[in-house]
VOGU-3710 file (C-alpha; in Angstrom, 3 decimals, decimal comma):
1> mkvvkslllg> -18,352/55,771/42,207  -15,492/54,959/39,972  -17,069/51,636/39,163  -20,454/53,212/38,392  -18,800/55,940/36,247  -16,847/53,421/34,264  -20,005/51,375/33,688  -21,972/54,390/32,461  -19,199/55,525/30,083  -18,852/52,009/28,673
11> taagliavgg> -22,597/51,743/28,117  -22,694/55,124/26,342  -19,794/54,155/24,113  -21,525/50,920/23,210  -24,756/52,727/22,348  -22,868/55,176/20,147  -21,112/52,324/18,321  -24,385/50,444/17,773  -26,087/53,638/16,601  -23,260/54,278/14,103
21> aqaadlpvka> -23,485/50,763/12,781  -27,256/51,042/12,332  -26,856/54,391/10,534  -24,344/52,824/8,178  -26,823/50,080/7,351  -29,576/52,516/6,323  -30,183/52,758/2,485  -28,657/55,762/0,676  -31,129/57,926/-1,253  -30,832/57,131/-5,021
31> kaveyvkict> -30,032/59,838/-7,572  -32,889/61,008/-9,779  -33,263/59,087/-13,030  -31,979/61,131/-15,998  -34,549/60,634/-18,749  -33,742/61,014/-22,469  -34,567/64,537/-23,622  -35,489/65,710/-27,123  -32,824/67,821/-28,856  -34,369/70,506/-31,054
41> lygagfyyip> -31,121/72,088/-32,274  -30,624/69,969/-35,418  -34,080/68,973/-36,575  -36,474/66,122/-35,866  -35,291/62,798/-34,487  -32,394/63,999/-32,303  -32,101/63,247/-28,574  -29,556/64,186/-25,943  -27,294/61,334/-24,893  -27,980/61,056/-21,118
51> gsdtciklgg> -25,304/62,799/-19,090  -23,873/64,769/-22,032  -24,546/67,759/-24,284  -24,241/65,608/-27,439  -27,322/64,975/-29,568  -27,776/61,671/-31,404  -30,089/60,437/-34,136  -30,523/56,842/-35,266  -31,913/56,024/-38,696  -31,890/53,539/-41,524
61> ylraevalna> -34,063/51,373/-43,694  -34,920/47,765/-44,467  -35,231/46,837/-48,117  -36,450/43,736/-49,959  -36,331/43,520/-53,741  -36,269/41,319/-56,804  -34,512/42,348/-60,025  -35,741/40,698/-63,219  -33,179/40,207/-65,988  -30,684/42,083/-63,848
71> ggnysaqyng> -27,912/41,590/-61,321  -28,057/41,986/-57,570  -27,170/45,643/-57,419  -30,004/46,407/-59,852  -27,387/46,247/-62,576  -28,279/45,559/-66,203  -27,021/42,413/-67,924  -23,969/43,993/-69,540  -21,293/41,297/-69,078  -20,376/37,873/-67,713
81> vfaannrltn> -22,942/35,111/-67,358  -25,620/37,759/-66,843  -25,269/38,831/-70,490  -24,560/35,373/-71,972  -28,255/34,815/-72,755  -27,989/31,075/-72,191  -28,745/28,578/-69,429  -26,202/30,211/-67,102  -28,018/33,544/-67,098  -30,079/34,493/-64,062
91> yysmraredl> -33,604/35,503/-64,973  -33,884/37,189/-61,582  -31,802/38,195/-58,560  -33,105/38,790/-55,047  -31,721/40,966/-52,283  -32,488/41,912/-48,691  -30,683/44,758/-46,932  -30,671/46,506/-43,570  -29,101/49,959/-43,302  -28,122/51,601/-39,993
101> nidtrtatey> -26,882/55,164/-39,617  -25,798/57,098/-36,512  -25,588/60,893/-36,517  -24,107/62,772/-33,510  -23,698/66,530/-33,079  -22,231/68,677/-30,310  -22,272/72,469/-30,101  -18,839/73,925/-29,236  -17,195/77,340/-29,190  -15,750/76,433/-32,629
111> gvvrtyfdav> -19,087/75,417/-34,090  -20,860/72,068/-34,354  -18,799/68,879/-34,186  -20,548/66,160/-36,172  -19,852/62,453/-36,688  -21,779/60,274/-39,110  -21,688/56,508/-39,658  -23,721/54,445/-42,130  -23,388/50,668/-42,596  -25,389/48,066/-44,507
121> ftwttgnygg> -25,921/44,350/-44,047  -26,856/42,658/-47,329  -27,793/39,266/-48,706  -27,944/38,846/-52,485  -28,567/36,001/-54,921  -25,412/34,533/-56,472  -24,931/32,960/-59,891  -23,283/30,001/-61,625  -20,402/30,242/-64,081  -18,452/27,751/-66,169
131> tgsatgatqy> -15,253/26,214/-64,795  -13,781/25,165/-68,139  -14,395/21,509/-67,375  -14,983/19,172/-70,321  -18,110/17,933/-68,524  -19,589/21,428/-68,380  -19,352/21,707/-64,604  -20,352/25,066/-63,097  -19,467/26,774/-59,852  -21,467/29,088/-57,631
141> sgtiglnaag> -20,039/32,588/-57,449  -20,714/33,081/-53,736  -22,328/36,155/-52,344  -22,819/38,970/-54,794  -22,706/41,394/-51,924  -20,646/44,266/-50,674  -16,947/44,707/-50,414  -15,254/47,159/-48,071  -16,412/49,993/-50,277  -20,008/48,883/-49,971
151> tgltgssgga> -20,493/47,586/-53,476  -19,325/45,108/-56,079  -18,611/41,408/-56,262  -16,985/39,741/-53,298  -16,509/36,229/-54,627  -17,005/33,206/-52,403  -17,812/34,088/-48,817  -20,268/33,390/-46,077  -20,206/29,617/-46,522  -20,699/29,574/-50,275
161> vngtdggisg> -20,148/26,149/-51,840  -19,882/25,026/-55,428  -22,808/24,166/-57,629  -22,863/20,428/-56,998  -25,335/20,758/-54,144  -27,163/23,901/-55,097  -25,034/26,390/-53,188  -25,688/28,426/-50,109  -24,416/31,877/-49,305  -24,135/34,185/-46,369
171> galgvyyafi> -24,467/37,924/-46,207  -22,025/40,778/-46,503  -21,250/43,931/-44,543  -20,476/47,270/-46,163  -19,581/50,678/-44,753  -21,047/53,557/-46,731  -20,019/56,587/-44,697  -17,842/57,243/-41,654  -16,724/60,849/-41,252  -16,138/63,763/-38,871
181> qfagftmgka> -17,176/67,335/-39,676  -15,686/70,287/-37,774  -15,138/73,973/-38,573  -15,912/73,469/-42,273  -13,747/70,352/-42,634  -14,976/66,868/-43,588  -12,580/64,031/-42,739  -13,356/60,399/-43,561  -15,563/58,445/-45,969  -18,344/60,573/-47,467
191> vsqfdapwin> -19,979/61,411/-50,797  -17,520/63,016/-53,218  -17,703/66,795/-53,502  -17,665/66,327/-57,292  -21,064/64,593/-57,220  -24,379/66,291/-57,811  -26,587/66,276/-54,686  -28,631/63,370/-56,091  -25,415/61,349/-56,579  -26,270/58,516/-59,067
201> ypgnnfdqlv> -30,016/58,958/-58,806  -31,640/62,003/-60,467  -34,951/60,125/-60,241  -34,212/56,408/-60,542  -33,453/53,266/-58,540  -31,318/51,848/-61,386  -27,759/51,615/-60,028  -25,726/51,739/-63,255  -26,793/55,060/-64,733  -23,887/56,570/-66,709
211> ggsgttngva> -23,346/60,217/-67,583  -21,764/61,526/-64,390  -19,970/60,893/-61,159  -21,590/59,118/-58,227  -20,168/57,799/-54,971  -23,242/56,263/-53,353  -20,929/54,232/-51,137  -18,705/57,182/-50,198  -15,008/57,861/-50,775  -12,263/58,657/-48,260
221> qftytadfgq> -11,468/62,374/-48,382  -10,188/65,496/-46,650  -12,388/68,449/-47,589  -12,873/72,087/-46,655  -16,215/73,755/-47,420  -16,667/77,521/-47,305  -20,183/78,917/-46,781  -20,630/82,375/-48,313  -24,285/82,713/-47,299  -27,450/82,938/-49,401
231> gitasfsaqd> -27,028/79,280/-50,398  -23,596/79,709/-51,999  -20,874/77,229/-50,991  -17,522/76,115/-52,343  -15,536/72,977/-51,502  -11,945/71,934/-52,024  -11,117/68,263/-51,561  -8,382/65,656/-51,766  -10,045/62,243/-52,178  -8,786/58,695/-52,508
241> qtqvfqtniw> -8,623/57,723/-56,180  -7,865/54,039/-55,680  -11,207/53,064/-54,180  -13,671/54,119/-56,870  -12,055/56,646/-59,242  -9,920/54,343/-61,404  -11,165/52,298/-64,346  -8,386/50,597/-66,349  -4,966/51,499/-67,690  -4,480/48,894/-70,391
251> ntagmsttgv> -1,135/47,520/-71,515  -2,003/46,324/-75,021  0,816/43,754/-74,884  -1,589/41,691/-72,780  -4,409/41,620/-75,318  -6,078/38,361/-76,333  -9,153/37,617/-78,385  -11,011/36,154/-75,409  -10,091/39,178/-73,304  -11,197/41,598/-76,002
261> lggaygsndl> -14,569/39,885/-76,336  -14,938/40,314/-72,573  -14,387/44,075/-72,888  -10,680/44,291/-71,934  -8,061/45,698/-74,333  -5,031/44,316/-72,560  -3,810/43,725/-69,040  -4,796/46,297/-66,445  -1,484/47,807/-65,318  -2,326/50,257/-62,528
271> ggsrspdlva> 0,545/51,157/-60,232  0,525/52,093/-56,570  -1,157/55,243/-55,302  0,851/58,454/-55,709  -1,620/61,321/-55,440  -5,225/61,688/-54,366  -7,697/63,185/-56,798  -8,022/66,956/-56,342  -11,575/68,326/-56,524  -13,127/71,803/-56,473
281> mvrvdqawgl> -16,860/72,523/-56,429  -19,127/75,611/-56,343  -22,863/75,306/-55,597  -25,790/77,743/-55,540  -28,730/76,231/-53,625  -31,885/78,357/-53,428  -35,685/78,127/-53,474  -35,858/77,726/-57,259  -33,391/74,812/-57,223  -29,628/74,522/-57,482
291> fqasvaahdn> -26,676/74,867/-59,830  -23,314/73,172/-59,315  -19,992/73,199/-61,177  -17,307/70,628/-60,329  -13,778/69,971/-61,581  -11,339/67,170/-60,732  -7,712/66,303/-61,474  -6,695/62,625/-61,596  -3,133/61,207/-61,689  -2,670/58,160/-63,965
301> hvayygatet> 0,208/56,107/-62,560  1,291/52,843/-64,223  3,356/49,939/-62,917  5,777/48,593/-65,597  5,910/47,689/-69,265  6,701/44,094/-68,321  6,869/41,736/-65,372  9,741/43,457/-63,525  10,951/46,972/-62,811  13,840/46,600/-65,258
311> tghpedkwgw> 11,382/46,705/-68,170  10,733/50,400/-67,577  7,478/52,318/-67,408  5,600/55,219/-68,999  5,551/58,563/-67,195  2,485/59,628/-65,257  -0,139/61,744/-66,972  -2,772/63,827/-65,229  -6,338/63,510/-66,398  -9,240/65,777/-65,576
321> avqlalgikn> -13,032/66,010/-65,490  -15,643/68,770/-65,378  -19,331/68,437/-64,528  -22,287/70,851/-64,510  -25,504/69,984/-62,652  -28,868/71,759/-62,503  -31,905/71,014/-60,337  -35,177/72,895/-60,874  -37,962/72,902/-58,264  -41,390/74,553/-58,064
331> iptgagdvin> -42,188/73,794/-61,691  -45,809/74,349/-62,806  -46,639/70,662/-63,370  -47,310/70,068/-59,671  -46,213/70,501/-56,075  -42,916/68,758/-55,367  -42,161/68,079/-59,039  -38,477/68,385/-59,903  -36,098/68,222/-62,885  -32,499/67,099/-62,283
341> isgvytegas> -29,931/67,119/-65,109  -26,134/66,980/-65,374  -23,443/66,792/-68,055  -19,806/65,720/-67,827  -16,600/65,652/-69,884  -13,504/63,656/-68,917  -10,014/63,048/-70,265  -8,006/60,348/-68,507  -10,543/60,268/-65,652  -13,389/58,089/-66,940
351> rynfqelaat> -14,904/57,197/-63,549  -16,282/60,715/-63,354  -18,581/59,685/-66,217  -18,932/55,942/-65,573  -19,649/56,205/-61,838  -18,565/53,574/-59,318  -21,556/51,241/-59,845  -21,548/51,565/-63,649  -20,049/48,840/-65,823  -16,633/49,460/-67,397
361> sysmfgssna> -16,692/46,312/-69,553  -19,470/45,177/-71,886  -19,835/41,743/-73,450  -23,422/41,099/-74,535  -24,588/38,180/-76,669  -27,610/38,041/-78,972  -28,991/36,308/-82,020  -27,531/36,407/-85,523  -28,542/35,390/-89,024  -24,945/35,541/-90,284
371> ayqsigfagv> -22,963/33,635/-87,633  -23,297/31,359/-84,630  -24,439/34,315/-82,478  -23,879/38,049/-82,281  -21,820/39,904/-79,703  -21,424/43,530/-78,705  -18,333/44,289/-76,658  -16,657/47,455/-75,391  -14,384/48,655/-72,611  -13,775/51,820/-70,601
381> sdavfapggs> -10,283/52,942/-69,626  -8,443/55,948/-68,260  -5,504/55,348/-70,610  -3,895/52,873/-73,039  -0,206/52,187/-73,697  2,181/49,692/-75,273  5,683/48,710/-74,099  8,072/51,572/-74,791  5,260/54,058/-75,389  3,513/56,788/-73,435
391> leltktygfr> 0,013/56,918/-71,996  -2,810/57,698/-74,417  -5,599/59,258/-72,346  -9,186/58,180/-73,047  -11,863/60,858/-73,584  -15,486/60,471/-72,514  -18,545/62,674/-72,282  -22,147/62,176/-71,297  -25,256/63,402/-69,524  -28,135/62,126/-67,412
401> gaythnwnpy> -31,349/63,493/-65,999  -34,839/62,846/-64,724  -38,237/64,473/-64,365  -40,261/63,463/-61,305  -44,007/64,135/-61,106  -46,127/63,719/-57,973  -49,616/62,528/-58,842  -50,773/62,940/-55,246  -49,233/62,525/-51,760  -49,055/58,738/-52,267
411> wntalygawa> -47,913/58,244/-55,879  -45,099/59,644/-58,042  -43,471/58,727/-61,333  -40,084/59,641/-62,768  -38,851/59,467/-66,363  -35,067/59,252/-66,573  -32,298/58,712/-69,077  -28,550/58,767/-69,568  -26,023/58,589/-72,393  -22,236/58,333/-72,422
421> avnysgtakg> -19,608/58,134/-75,167  -16,045/56,769/-75,037  -13,470/57,952/-77,603  -9,959/56,518/-78,005  -7,184/58,559/-79,630  -5,849/57,592/-83,053  -2,700/56,175/-81,470  -4,715/54,134/-78,958  -6,911/52,760/-81,746  -3,795/51,741/-83,652
431> licgsaafat> -2,430/49,883/-80,626  -5,736/48,098/-80,012  -6,712/47,272/-83,587  -3,138/46,341/-84,579  -3,065/43,581/-82,000  -3,126/39,904/-82,981  -6,328/39,709/-80,913  -8,138/41,117/-83,971  -6,375/38,906/-86,519  -9,584/37,050/-87,402
441> ltgtcnpdfn> -11,739/40,192/-87,607  -13,467/40,708/-90,961  -14,819/44,237/-90,965  -14,183/47,501/-89,164  -12,149/47,776/-85,957  -13,085/50,763/-83,785  -13,105/50,562/-79,952  -15,185/53,760/-79,562  -18,706/53,192/-78,286  -21,824/54,807/-76,801
451> igqvgvitrw> -24,173/53,488/-74,141  -27,715/54,806/-73,759  -30,238/54,131/-70,981  -33,863/55,199/-70,492  -36,305/54,206/-67,810  -39,469/54,879/-65,866  -40,105/54,333/-62,166  -43,360/54,565/-60,203  -43,460/54,720/-56,411  -46,406/54,157/-54,037
461> tpvknltfsa> -46,179/55,282/-50,407  -49,408/54,081/-48,734  -48,197/55,096/-45,261  -45,363/57,313/-44,129  -41,866/55,842/-44,683  -43,097/52,684/-46,475  -42,597/52,735/-50,248  -43,194/50,186/-52,997  -41,609/50,855/-56,388  -41,312/49,385/-59,870
471> dftyshldqk> -38,388/50,570/-62,040  -38,085/49,550/-65,716  -34,838/50,266/-67,628  -33,880/49,814/-71,299  -30,200/49,917/-72,318  -28,647/50,096/-75,796  -24,966/49,409/-76,508  -23,919/51,278/-79,657  -20,565/49,683/-80,541  -18,551/50,721/-83,580
481> ysgaittgal> -17,216/47,342/-84,766  -18,622/45,628/-87,848  -18,241/42,268/-89,541  -17,415/39,093/-87,644  -14,679/37,660/-85,431  -13,635/34,077/-84,732  -12,573/33,054/-81,229  -11,742/30,046/-79,156  -14,137/28,726/-76,538  -15,297/31,237/-73,911
491> tgvakpaaty> -15,727/28,645/-71,167  -16,678/31,073/-68,376  -19,928/31,820/-70,207  -20,233/28,423/-71,964  -19,743/29,858/-75,470  -18,100/27,581/-78,068  -15,219/28,285/-80,414  -17,091/29,907/-83,286  -17,522/32,948/-85,488  -19,567/35,755/-83,935
501> elkdqdtysl> -21,226/38,660/-85,698  -20,353/42,093/-84,260  -23,460/44,221/-83,712  -25,222/46,517/-81,243  -27,023/44,944/-78,308  -30,073/45,749/-76,164  -31,213/44,651/-72,735  -34,202/45,273/-70,454  -34,430/45,183/-66,669  -37,148/45,521/-64,026
511> llraqrnw> -36,728/46,118/-60,293  -39,548/45,557/-57,775  -38,682/46,984/-54,347  -40,260/47,408/-50,914  -38,501/49,760/-48,499  -39,300/50,795/-44,932  -37,393/53,821/-43,658  -37,096/54,490/-39,943
//
C-alpha cells in the first residue's frame, strides 16, 4: 500500500506541475487599445495625448516665394549690395520655409497650463559682395537665413562657398516662440506685449514696415496679464532688450566717410546688458474692434569712450516709447473688412518705431546729372556721444496702417502704408556734422531723415488654407543732406572713389508667395 500511495502522490504532483507550466505558457489578454480622442476644451484641432489629460495641437505652414528687387526676408533694397544698383545687385531672391508649432494645454486647479513652441526651417537665396581685391573678386554671402532670433543675416553657413564656383548654401533653423503660460504669467520667448495684435503686419506681407514695434520672431520675457472681463486686459512685462530692442549707440570718434555713406555715424558702442525693457499695456478688445495703449522704458548702457576701461564712459540714460493702436471691424464696406492703424513716439528707444525686421541703416545709390552717381544715406540710433560727453538720445515718431477689403470668400486686397521720422538733437548734429567724415561735403549737413512706404497686396485662396499673394511696395527715403560728397572707394559695393550727389532715393519691390497652412 505504501508503494501504491507513494506512486499516486508522485503522479498527482507531476500532473499539477505540468498543469502549472502549461498555464504559464498561455497568452495573457492584451489591454484595450487607447485611441486618440478629440479635445473640445480649447477649440478645433486639439486632441488628448493618449494616457494623459493634456490636449495637444500641431500646426504650421509651408511657404514658397520669390521677391523681385528685394532681399530674402521680403526686405526692400535699402543698403549693401542690394541697394548698389549695379552688377552685384540681386534682381530677385527666392525662399522656401517650413513652420512647425506645437500647442499643449492642461486644465488644473490653478487654471490652464499652456506651452507653445514654434520653429521654422528656411532656405534663402544669398548674394555676392566685393572683397576689395584689385581684380574685382566677389564672395558669396552664404545663407541669408535665420539666426537664433529667427531673422537676419547669418553669414556663411550650411556649406556656403565663395563665388569662384557659383556658391551653394544650406538652410537655417530659427525659433520664433517657446513659452509657458500659467495663472496669468507668460514665461519665455513670445510676442512683445508692446506690439499691436497684428505685430508688423496691419495688412501686408512686406517685412520692413516702419512706424511701430513688431516682434514677429518673439522676445524673451516675463509677463503678467490681468483679465478684467468684457475684453479688457492689462499686461506688465520685463523683456530682453538685447535681442531685438537695441539699434545703435554711436561713438562719433569712430566716424569715417565710408562708414557714414553706409548709414553709420560712428562705432556702435553698446555695453553689456544691465536691465530688461519694462513694458505696460492696456487693451480693450470687443465686437467693434480693439484699442491698445502701450508704454516701454529702455536703458541705454554704453561700454567705454575708448578701447579700455580706463578711458571712462558716459552714464546710462533711460529712453522710452509710447504707442497707440486701433483696429476697426464690421465696417460697412463688406463682411470681414478691417482697418488697422497705430502711431508711436520714441526717445532713446528707436526699435519701438523701427521694428526688428526694419532697416536701421540706409545707403541707396541712383543716377545723377551733377556727379558720378547719387546717394541717399541715413542711420537710426538710440543715442549718440563723443569721448568725454554724455548720451544724446535720438527721437523718432511714426505711424502705419492698412485697410483690408474682402471681394468675396476667395479674394481680398489690402492697401497699406507707413511713415517714420528720425530727429537728432542739436548737440548730436554738431558731433556728427563736425566730424572729419564730412570734410569734403559741399552743401547742408543734417542727419535727420524720413522714410515712407506704401503698398498694395492681393490674396487668392482657391481652397481652404492655400493662399497665393502678390505684394507690391514703394519706398521713399527723404534725407536732409544736400550738395555732394567725395569719398574713397566703397569696395564692398564696387563703387569707385568719386564725388556723389546727395539726394532722396526711391525703390520698388514685389513679392509673389504661395502658402499652405495646416
